[in-house]
MMTF fields as JSON, N, C-alpha, C and O atoms, coordinates in Angstrom:
{
  "mmtfVersion": "1.0.0",
  "mmtfProducer": "UNKNOWN",
  "numBonds": 415,
  "numAtoms": 416,
  "numGroups": 104,
  "numChains": 1,
  "numModels": 1,
  "chainsPerModel": [1],
  "groupsPerChain": [104],
  "chainIdList": ["A"],
  "bondAtomList": [4, 2, 8, 6, 12, 10, 16, 14, 20, 18, 24, 22, 28, 26, 32, 30, 36, 34, 40, 38, 44, 42, 48, 46, 52, 50, 56, 54, 60, 58, 64, 62, 68, 66, 72, 70, 76, 74, 80, 78, 84, 82, 88, 86, 92, 90, 96, 94, 100, 98, 104, 102, 108, 106, 112, 110, 116, 114, 120, 118, 124, 122, 128, 126, 132, 130, 136, 134, 140, 138, 144, 142, 148, 146, 152, 150, 156, 154, 160, 158, 164, 162, 168, 166, 172, 170, 176, 174, 180, 178, 184, 182, 188, 186, 192, 190, 196, 194, 200, 198, 204, 202, 208, 206, 212, 210, 216, 214, 220, 218, 224, 222, 228, 226, 232, 230, 236, 234, 240, 238, 244, 242, 248, 246, 252, 250, 256, 254, 260, 258, 264, 262, 268, 266, 272, 270, 276, 274, 280, 278, 284, 282, 288, 286, 292, 290, 296, 294, 300, 298, 304, 302, 308, 306, 312, 310, 316, 314, 320, 318, 324, 322, 328, 326, 332, 330, 336, 334, 340, 338, 344, 342, 348, 346, 352, 350, 356, 354, 360, 358, 364, 362, 368, 366, 372, 370, 376, 374, 380, 378, 384, 382, 388, 386, 392, 390, 396, 394, 400, 398, 404, 402, 408, 406, 412, 410],
  "bondOrderList": [1, 1, 1, 1, 1, 1, 1, 1, 1, 1, 1, 1, 1, 1, 1, 1, 1, 1, 1, 1, 1, 1, 1, 1, 1, 1, 1, 1, 1, 1, 1, 1, 1, 1, 1, 1, 1, 1, 1, 1, 1, 1, 1, 1, 1, 1, 1, 1, 1, 1, 1, 1, 1, 1, 1, 1, 1, 1, 1, 1, 1, 1, 1, 1, 1, 1, 1, 1, 1, 1, 1, 1, 1, 1, 1, 1, 1, 1, 1, 1, 1, 1, 1, 1, 1, 1, 1, 1, 1, 1, 1, 1, 1, 1, 1, 1, 1, 1, 1, 1, 1, 1, 1],
  "groupList": [{"groupName": "MET", "atomNameList": ["N", "CA", "C", "O"], "elementList": ["N", "C", "C", "O"], "formalChargeList": [0, 0, 0, 0], "bondAtomList": [1, 0, 2, 1, 3, 2], "bondOrderList": [1, 1, 2], "singleLetterCode": "M", "chemCompType": "L-PEPTIDE LINKING"}, {"groupName": "LYS", "atomNameList": ["N", "CA", "C", "O"], "elementList": ["N", "C", "C", "O"], "formalChargeList": [0, 0, 0, 0], "bondAtomList": [1, 0, 2, 1, 3, 2], "bondOrderList": [1, 1, 2], "singleLetterCode": "K", "chemCompType": "L-PEPTIDE LINKING"}, {"groupName": "ILE", "atomNameList": ["N", "CA", "C", "O"], "elementList": ["N", "C", "C", "O"], "formalChargeList": [0, 0, 0, 0], "bondAtomList": [1, 0, 2, 1, 3, 2], "bondOrderList": [1, 1, 2], "singleLetterCode": "I", "chemCompType": "L-PEPTIDE LINKING"}, {"groupName": "LEU", "atomNameList": ["N", "CA", "C", "O"], "elementList": ["N", "C", "C", "O"], "formalChargeList": [0, 0, 0, 0], "bondAtomList": [1, 0, 2, 1, 3, 2], "bondOrderList": [1, 1, 2], "singleLetterCode": "L", "chemCompType": "L-PEPTIDE LINKING"}, {"groupName": "VAL", "atomNameList": ["N", "CA", "C", "O"], "elementList": ["N", "C", "C", "O"], "formalChargeList": [0, 0, 0, 0], "bondAtomList": [1, 0, 2, 1, 3, 2], "bondOrderList": [1, 1, 2], "singleLetterCode": "V", "chemCompType": "L-PEPTIDE LINKING"}, {"groupName": "ARG", "atomNameList": ["N", "CA", "C", "O"], "elementList": ["N", "C", "C", "O"], "formalChargeList": [0, 0, 0, 0], "bondAtomList": [1, 0, 2, 1, 3, 2], "bondOrderList": [1, 1, 2], "singleLetterCode": "R", "chemCompType": "L-PEPTIDE LINKING"}, {"groupName": "TYR", "atomNameList": ["N", "CA", "C", "O"], "elementList": ["N", "C", "C", "O"], "formalChargeList": [0, 0, 0, 0], "bondAtomList": [1, 0, 2, 1, 3, 2], "bondOrderList": [1, 1, 2], "singleLetterCode": "Y", "chemCompType": "L-PEPTIDE LINKING"}, {"groupName": "ALA", "atomNameList": ["N", "CA", "C", "O"], "elementList": ["N", "C", "C", "O"], "formalChargeList": [0, 0, 0, 0], "bondAtomList": [1, 0, 2, 1, 3, 2], "bondOrderList": [1, 1, 2], "singleLetterCode": "A", "chemCompType": "L-PEPTIDE LINKING"}, {"groupName": "ASN", "atomNameList": ["N", "CA", "C", "O"], "elementList": ["N", "C", "C", "O"], "formalChargeList": [0, 0, 0, 0], "bondAtomList": [1, 0, 2, 1, 3, 2], "bondOrderList": [1, 1, 2], "singleLetterCode": "N", "chemCompType": "L-PEPTIDE LINKING"}, {"groupName": "GLU", "atomNameList": ["N", "CA", "C", "O"], "elementList": ["N", "C", "C", "O"], "formalChargeList": [0, 0, 0, 0], "bondAtomList": [1, 0, 2, 1, 3, 2], "bondOrderList": [1, 1, 2], "singleLetterCode": "E", "chemCompType": "L-PEPTIDE LINKING"}, {"groupName": "GLN", "atomNameList": ["N", "CA", "C", "O"], "elementList": ["N", "C", "C", "O"], "formalChargeList": [0, 0, 0, 0], "bondAtomList": [1, 0, 2, 1, 3, 2], "bondOrderList": [1, 1, 2], "singleLetterCode": "Q", "chemCompType": "L-PEPTIDE LINKING"}, {"groupName": "HIS", "atomNameList": ["N", "CA", "C", "O"], "elementList": ["N", "C", "C", "O"], "formalChargeList": [0, 0, 0, 0], "bondAtomList": [1, 0, 2, 1, 3, 2], "bondOrderList": [1, 1, 2], "singleLetterCode": "H", "chemCompType": "L-PEPTIDE LINKING"}, {"groupName": "GLY", "atomNameList": ["N", "CA", "C", "O"], "elementList": ["N", "C", "C", "O"], "formalChargeList": [0, 0, 0, 0], "bondAtomList": [1, 0, 2, 1, 3, 2], "bondOrderList": [1, 1, 2], "singleLetterCode": "G", "chemCompType": "PEPTIDE LINKING"}, {"groupName": "THR", "atomNameList": ["N", "CA", "C", "O"], "elementList": ["N", "C", "C", "O"], "formalChargeList": [0, 0, 0, 0], "bondAtomList": [1, 0, 2, 1, 3, 2], "bondOrderList": [1, 1, 2], "singleLetterCode": "T", "chemCompType": "L-PEPTIDE LINKING"}, {"groupName": "ASP", "atomNameList": ["N", "CA", "C", "O"], "elementList": ["N", "C", "C", "O"], "formalChargeList": [0, 0, 0, 0], "bondAtomList": [1, 0, 2, 1, 3, 2], "bondOrderList": [1, 1, 2], "singleLetterCode": "D", "chemCompType": "L-PEPTIDE LINKING"}, {"groupName": "PHE", "atomNameList": ["N", "CA", "C", "O"], "elementList": ["N", "C", "C", "O"], "formalChargeList": [0, 0, 0, 0], "bondAtomList": [1, 0, 2, 1, 3, 2], "bondOrderList": [1, 1, 2], "singleLetterCode": "F", "chemCompType": "L-PEPTIDE LINKING"}, {"groupName": "SER", "atomNameList": ["N", "CA", "C", "O"], "elementList": ["N", "C", "C", "O"], "formalChargeList": [0, 0, 0, 0], "bondAtomList": [1, 0, 2, 1, 3, 2], "bondOrderList": [1, 1, 2], "singleLetterCode": "S", "chemCompType": "L-PEPTIDE LINKING"}, {"groupName": "PRO", "atomNameList": ["N", "CA", "C", "O"], "elementList": ["N", "C", "C", "O"], "formalChargeList": [0, 0, 0, 0], "bondAtomList": [1, 0, 2, 1, 3, 2], "bondOrderList": [1, 1, 2], "singleLetterCode": "P", "chemCompType": "L-PEPTIDE LINKING"}, {"groupName": "CYS", "atomNameList": ["N", "CA", "C", "O"], "elementList": ["N", "C", "C", "O"], "formalChargeList": [0, 0, 0, 0], "bondAtomList": [1, 0, 2, 1, 3, 2], "bondOrderList": [1, 1, 2], "singleLetterCode": "C", "chemCompType": "L-PEPTIDE LINKING"}, {"groupName": "TRP", "atomNameList": ["N", "CA", "C", "O"], "elementList": ["N", "C", "C", "O"], "formalChargeList": [0, 0, 0, 0], "bondAtomList": [1, 0, 2, 1, 3, 2], "bondOrderList": [1, 1, 2], "singleLetterCode": "W", "chemCompType": "L-PEPTIDE LINKING"}],
  "groupTypeList": [0, 1, 1, 2, 3, 4, 5, 6, 5, 2, 1, 7, 8, 1, 4, 7, 9, 8, 9, 10, 3, 4, 1, 9, 4, 6, 9, 10, 3, 11, 4, 2, 10, 2, 10, 12, 3, 5, 6, 7, 13, 4, 1, 3, 9, 14, 12, 4, 13, 15, 4, 11, 2, 7, 6, 11, 9, 8, 9, 10, 4, 16, 1, 9, 3, 12, 16, 3, 17, 7, 15, 5, 1, 15, 13, 1, 8, 2, 8, 14, 5, 18, 14, 9, 17, 17, 3, 4, 16, 16, 4, 16, 2, 4, 12, 16, 6, 8, 15, 2, 19, 14, 5, 8],
  "groupIdList": [1, 2, 3, 4, 5, 6, 7, 8, 9, 10, 11, 12, 13, 14, 15, 16, 17, 18, 19, 20, 21, 22, 23, 24, 25, 26, 27, 28, 29, 30, 31, 32, 33, 34, 35, 36, 37, 38, 39, 40, 41, 42, 43, 44, 45, 46, 47, 48, 49, 50, 51, 52, 53, 54, 55, 56, 57, 58, 59, 60, 61, 62, 63, 64, 65, 66, 67, 68, 69, 70, 71, 72, 73, 74, 75, 76, 77, 78, 79, 80, 81, 82, 83, 84, 85, 86, 87, 88, 89, 90, 91, 92, 93, 94, 95, 96, 97, 98, 99, 100, 101, 102, 103, 104],
  "secStructList": [7, 7, 3, 3, 3, 3, 3, 3, 3, 5, 7, 6, 6, 1, 2, 2, 2, 2, 2, 2, 2, 2, 2, 2, 2, 2, 2, 2, 2, 2, 2, 2, 7, 7, 1, 1, 3, 3, 3, 3, 3, 3, 3, 3, 6, 6, 6, 6, 3, 3, 3, 3, 3, 3, 3, 3, 1, 1, 2, 2, 2, 2, 2, 2, 2, 2, 1, 1, 2, 2, 2, 2, 2, 2, 2, 2, 6, 2, 2, 2, 2, 5, 1, 1, 7, 7, 3, 3, 3, 3, 7, 7, 7, 1, 7, 7, 1, 1, 1, 6, 6, 1, 7, 7],
  "xCoordList": [79.101, 79.129, 77.684, 76.485, 78.554, 77.246, 77.389, 78.532, 76.7, 76.56, 75.371, 74.234, 76.051, 74.975, 75.175, 76.159, 74.402, 74.201, 73.861, 72.794, 74.351, 73.896, 73.535, 74.373, 72.618, 72.377, 71.835, 70.927, 72.212, 71.617, 72.538, 73.447, 71.35, 71.383, 72.327, 72.244, 73.008, 73.951, 73.335, 72.73, 73.326, 73.01, 74.126, 75.295, 73.26, 74.563, 75.687, 76.572, 75.535, 76.819, 77.864, 78.831, 77.488, 78.548, 78.711, 79.025, 78.379, 79.166, 80.628, 81.005, 81.592, 83.096, 83.389, 84.522, 82.525, 82.625, 82.922, 83.786, 81.533, 81.803, 82.204, 82.183, 82.644, 83.728, 84.914, 85.553, 85.702, 86.788, 87.15, 88.201, 85.326, 85.634, 85.55, 86.005, 84.821, 85.005, 86.367, 86.893, 86.908, 88.23, 89.585, 90.546, 89.244, 90.03, 89.816, 90.76, 88.333, 88.359, 89.042, 89.536, 89.325, 89.616, 91.281, 91.745, 91.956, 93.296, 93.835, 95.021, 92.937, 93.241, 93.31, 94.363, 92.09, 91.956, 93.049, 93.274, 93.898, 94.564, 96.012, 96.712, 96.208, 96.995, 97.157, 98.2, 95.605, 95.609, 94.963, 94.837, 94.676, 94.199, 93.787, 94.529, 92.062, 91.397, 90.866, 89.784, 91.617, 91.352, 89.698, 89.184, 89.301, 87.701, 87.003, 86.146, 86.9, 86.432, 86.631, 87.703, 85.327, 85.06, 84.088, 82.93, 84.787, 84.159, 83.99, 85.096, 83.135, 83.023, 82.125, 81.445, 82.163, 81.457, 81.185, 81.978, 79.951, 79.909, 79.058, 78.643, 78.871, 78.427, 77.132, 77.53, 76.239, 75.158, 75.279, 75.59, 74.824, 74.524, 74.057, 74.3, 73.239, 72.838, 73.505, 73.21, 74.558, 75.484, 75.628, 76.261, 74.456, 74.178, 73.924, 73.677, 74.033, 73.419, 74.373, 74.695, 74.84, 76.231, 75.408, 74.407, 76.2, 75.974, 77.114, 78.112, 77.081, 77.987, 77.959, 76.932, 78.812, 78.32, 79.54, 80.706, 78.995, 79.959, 79.808, 78.668, 81.032, 81.287, 81.936, 82.921, 81.178, 81.791, 82.056, 81.081, 82.958, 83.212, 82.915, 82.757, 82.861, 82.787, 82.436, 82.924, 81.498, 81.714, 82.922, 83.141, 83.561, 85.484, 85.451, 85.541, 85.285, 85.893, 85.083, 85.581, 83.551, 82.469, 83.151, 83.657, 83.595, 84.158, 85.653, 85.979, 86.417, 87.267, 87.434, 88.485, 86.257, 85.857, 85.364, 85.554, 84.518, 83.573, 84.718, 84.718, 85.747, 86.937, 87.512, 88.116, 87.582, 88.746, 88.806, 87.878, 89.469, 89.52, 88.36, 87.319, 89.216, 88.18, 87.054, 86.284, 86.856, 85.203, 84.47, 83.565, 85.038, 83.752, 84.118, 83.13, 85.138, 84.922, 83.583, 82.611, 83.6, 83.174, 81.777, 81.135, 81.328, 79.63, 79.674, 78.478, 80.335, 79.845, 78.858, 78.278, 78.78, 77.674, 76.882, 76.005, 77.49, 76.512, 75.155, 74.915, 74.185, 72.801, 72.527, 71.557, 74.047, 73.928, 74.318, 74.195, 74.765, 75.681, 74.355, 74.253, 73.336, 72.399, 70.596, 69.966, 70.377, 69.057, 68.254, 67.37, 68.431, 67.937, 69.257, 70.415, 68.694, 69.465, 70.029, 69.319, 71.283, 71.295, 70.434, 70.298, 70.021, 69.13, 69.91, 70.253, 70.372, 70.921, 70.579, 70.064, 70.599, 69.679, 70.697, 71.847, 70.545, 70.783, 70.531, 69.349, 71.628, 71.336, 71.875, 72.83, 71.135, 71.794, 72.498, 72.206, 73.087, 73.631, 72.538, 72.453, 72.068, 71.537, 72.159, 72.089, 72.875, 73.797, 74.899, 74.594, 76.288, 77.396, 78.059, 77.771, 79.187, 80.14, 81.303, 81.482, 82.36, 83.622, 83.232, 83.744, 82.708, 82.57, 82.747, 82.912, 82.662, 83.717, 82.783, 83.463, 81.804, 81.111, 81.477, 81.421, 82.02, 82.532, 82.5, 81.825, 83.198, 83.558, 82.488, 82.82, 80.842, 79.982, 80.324, 79.444],
  "yCoordList": [69.206, 70.894, 70.927, 70.649, 71.356, 71.717, 73.026, 73.481, 73.57, 75.068, 74.85, 74.386, 75.335, 75.539, 76.647, 77.342, 76.967, 78.054, 77.45, 76.843, 77.529, 77.337, 78.501, 79.373, 78.922, 79.996, 79.626, 78.799, 80.094, 79.59, 81.205, 81.99, 80.848, 82.151, 81.301, 80.092, 82.125, 81.981, 82.533, 83.576, 81.653, 82.535, 83.544, 83.44, 84.845, 85.86, 85.685, 86.517, 84.752, 84.653, 83.231, 82.745, 82.868, 82.091, 82.059, 81.14, 83.61, 84.055, 83.982, 83.441, 84.54, 84.634, 82.87, 82.463, 82.059, 81.196, 80.019, 79.22, 80.588, 79.987, 80.685, 80.073, 81.986, 82.821, 82.234, 82.315, 81.591, 80.898, 79.653, 79.161, 79.1, 77.583, 77.686, 76.989, 78.785, 79.119, 79.126, 78.289, 79.978, 80.5, 79.626, 79.711, 78.68, 77.303, 76.472, 75.823, 76.509, 75.731, 76.105, 75.366, 77.85, 78.243, 77.972, 76.978, 78.542, 77.689, 76.842, 76.819, 75.886, 74.363, 74.59, 74.432, 74.96, 74.748, 75.634, 75.391, 76.681, 77.248, 76.439, 76.505, 75.91, 74.631, 73.684, 73.493, 72.658, 71.501, 71.96, 71.09, 73.071, 73.663, 72.786, 72.425, 72.296, 71.449, 71.574, 72.088, 71.124, 71.606, 71.312, 70.207, 72.172, 72.334, 72.593, 71.712, 73.371, 73.833, 75.416, 75.992, 76.012, 77.341, 77.596, 77.179, 78.53, 78.438, 79.904, 80.286, 80.649, 81.927, 81.707, 80.687, 82.581, 82.451, 84.021, 84.583, 84.566, 86.032, 85.73, 84.615, 86.864, 87.456, 88.397, 89.503, 88.35, 89.441, 90.364, 90.102, 91.796, 92.985, 92.872, 93.627, 91.585, 91.674, 91.236, 91.402, 90.58, 90.095, 88.456, 87.982, 88.069, 86.485, 85.471, 84.277, 86.186, 85.009, 84.866, 85.751, 83.854, 83.527, 82.903, 82.229, 83.347, 82.269, 81.775, 82.481, 80.446, 79.791, 79.536, 78.998, 79.792, 79.721, 78.789, 79.018, 77.591, 76.637, 76.257, 76.289, 75.877, 75.22, 74.138, 74.259, 72.748, 71.998, 71.18, 70.436, 70.9, 70.918, 69.251, 68.895, 68.278, 67.133, 66.251, 66.65, 65.051, 64.488, 64.466, 64.944, 63.907, 63.975, 65.096, 65.036, 66.133, 67.644, 68.03, 68.56, 67.519, 67.756, 66.674, 66.99, 64.903, 64.287, 64.875, 64.837, 65.483, 66.208, 67.273, 67.614, 67.873, 69.025, 68.841, 69.528, 67.312, 67.064, 66.594, 66.846, 65.861, 64.581, 65.924, 65.652, 67.033, 67.813, 68.299, 69.053, 68.09, 67.963, 68.989, 68.869, 70.284, 71.677, 71.907, 72.678, 71.009, 71.064, 70.316, 70.752, 69.174, 68.172, 69.026, 69.152, 69.512, 70.545, 71.377, 71.164, 72.011, 73.374, 72.559, 72.889, 71.405, 71.038, 70.405, 70.282, 69.796, 68.745, 69.299, 68.404, 70.277, 70.748, 72.058, 72.784, 72.063, 73.47, 73.675, 74.704, 72.482, 72.963, 73.472, 74.066, 72.888, 73.248, 75.716, 76.513, 75.74, 77.042, 77.914, 79.118, 77.18, 77.678, 78.437, 77.863, 79.376, 80.046, 79.254, 78.512, 79.298, 78.681, 77.791, 78.168, 76.549, 75.784, 75.8, 76.211, 75.31, 75.704, 74.969, 73.755, 75.845, 75.556, 75.517, 76.633, 74.407, 74.041, 74.19, 73.101, 74.735, 75.02, 74.711, 75.023, 74.142, 74.066, 75.178, 75.511, 76.066, 77.304, 77.107, 76.361, 77.932, 77.991, 79.81, 80.788, 79.751, 80.959, 81.891, 81.429, 82.757, 83.739, 84.762, 85.084, 85.436, 86.256, 86.785, 87.098, 87.043, 86.595, 87.971, 88.351, 88.681, 89.553, 89.288, 89.711, 88.594, 89.031, 88.295, 88.946, 87.467, 86.885, 85.26, 84.539, 84.86, 83.152, 82.48, 81.5, 82.395, 81.607, 81.52, 80.459, 82.926, 83.269, 82.347, 82.423, 81.437, 80.329, 79.417, 78.304, 79.558, 78.43, 76.696, 75.845],
  "zCoordList": [78.784, 79.309, 80.669, 80.695, 81.471, 82.683, 82.895, 82.854, 83.06, 83.765, 85.055, 84.959, 86.196, 87.212, 87.983, 87.732, 88.916, 89.419, 91.174, 91.263, 91.971, 93.274, 94.047, 93.815, 94.904, 95.657, 96.901, 96.832, 98.225, 99.741, 100.341, 100.07, 101.406, 102.209, 103.809, 104.029, 104.56, 105.395, 106.255, 106.003, 108.209, 109.029, 109.037, 108.666, 109.711, 109.71, 111.015, 111.218, 111.652, 112.76, 111.974, 112.561, 110.875, 110.0, 108.816, 108.06, 108.578, 107.222, 106.954, 105.914, 107.9, 107.904, 108.135, 107.876, 108.534, 108.577, 107.028, 106.667, 106.481, 105.036, 104.042, 102.975, 103.995, 103.343, 103.634, 102.585, 104.598, 104.808, 104.221, 103.812, 104.348, 103.819, 101.662, 100.756, 101.728, 100.196, 99.893, 99.159, 100.397, 100.027, 99.903, 99.138, 101.054, 101.273, 99.889, 99.437, 99.107, 97.557, 96.762, 95.911, 96.87, 95.622, 95.962, 95.404, 96.583, 97.219, 96.759, 96.43, 96.649, 96.662, 94.918, 94.299, 94.296, 92.808, 92.323, 91.137, 92.859, 92.531, 92.34, 91.33, 93.154, 93.149, 92.315, 91.69, 92.193, 91.724, 90.1, 89.237, 89.893, 88.793, 87.747, 86.834, 87.954, 87.16, 85.709, 85.425, 84.954, 83.632, 83.053, 82.874, 82.914, 82.155, 83.223, 83.3, 84.145, 85.406, 85.278, 85.092, 85.421, 85.375, 86.42, 86.403, 87.622, 88.967, 89.742, 90.124, 90.016, 90.283, 91.778, 91.89, 92.745, 93.757, 94.406, 95.162, 93.964, 94.774, 96.056, 96.374, 96.722, 98.004, 97.716, 97.348, 97.745, 97.377, 98.698, 99.86, 97.9, 98.829, 100.341, 101.282, 100.287, 101.768, 102.717, 103.9, 102.262, 103.257, 104.277, 105.22, 103.198, 103.589, 102.528, 102.697, 101.314, 100.035, 99.145, 98.352, 99.209, 97.911, 97.144, 97.387, 95.703, 94.349, 93.911, 93.77, 93.638, 92.914, 91.457, 91.043, 90.664, 89.219, 88.975, 89.294, 88.288, 88.0, 86.312, 85.848, 85.342, 84.06, 84.71, 85.438, 84.34, 84.203, 83.11, 83.008, 82.14, 80.802, 80.446, 79.279, 81.6, 81.47, 83.289, 84.347, 83.132, 84.385, 85.177, 86.29, 84.495, 85.057, 86.213, 87.439, 85.299, 86.126, 87.658, 88.652, 87.423, 89.042, 89.469, 90.545, 89.024, 90.155, 91.016, 92.202, 89.612, 90.516, 91.287, 91.829, 91.345, 91.784, 93.508, 94.511, 93.189, 94.467, 95.39, 96.595, 94.736, 95.829, 96.347, 97.386, 96.131, 96.411, 97.965, 98.26, 98.721, 100.32, 100.827, 101.472, 100.079, 100.619, 100.401, 100.973, 99.262, 98.395, 99.575, 100.287, 99.604, 100.699, 102.149, 102.873, 102.578, 103.797, 103.652, 104.377, 102.999, 102.36, 102.744, 103.742, 101.829, 101.794, 102.8, 103.064, 103.731, 104.247, 105.802, 106.417, 106.151, 107.071, 106.382, 106.851, 105.194, 104.707, 105.483, 106.115, 105.371, 105.826, 107.47, 107.941, 108.266, 109.366, 109.727, 110.657, 108.286, 108.41, 107.724, 107.955, 106.844, 105.922, 106.888, 107.776, 106.449, 106.944, 105.766, 106.191, 104.3, 103.239, 102.75, 102.569, 102.611, 102.113, 100.275, 99.358, 100.133, 98.762, 97.266, 97.115, 96.451, 95.601, 94.48, 94.088, 93.717, 92.795, 91.106, 90.85, 90.237, 89.225, 88.091, 88.401, 86.779, 85.417, 84.734, 84.649, 84.048, 83.509, 82.321, 82.102, 81.311, 79.799, 79.632, 80.319, 78.929, 78.643, 77.232, 76.095, 77.522, 76.59, 76.141, 74.955, 77.052, 76.56, 77.236, 78.387, 76.896, 77.807, 76.997, 75.862, 78.101, 77.61, 78.095, 79.237, 77.496, 78.478, 79.754, 80.665, 80.158, 81.071, 81.072, 80.087, 82.529, 82.391, 81.395, 81.092, 80.784, 79.734, 78.534, 77.912, 77.903, 76.572, 75.676, 74.65, 75.975, 74.813, 74.852, 74.446, 75.347, 75.422, 75.007, 75.137]
}
């Protein structure tokens, strides 16, 4: 099981583009329905900071997500869109209530 959190800050003039790219990833995920993946993206109240929270049941799930055309398109030029590049952190759950990781 892999649980990760990715945080980055987008240039103000690239927020709409980033949101569209993220939405395209979710559109493909809803069609393909990768088993063993839980994934959410939020935008913080500053309007430019994004956080992705993901649970990958196994390495195959990570590979399936990484090979998704919309995900590759999203990640391709992400550093060009960022004021602060993505920081990827592995996380462990301390507590959760009715959230995406309740099944630990």
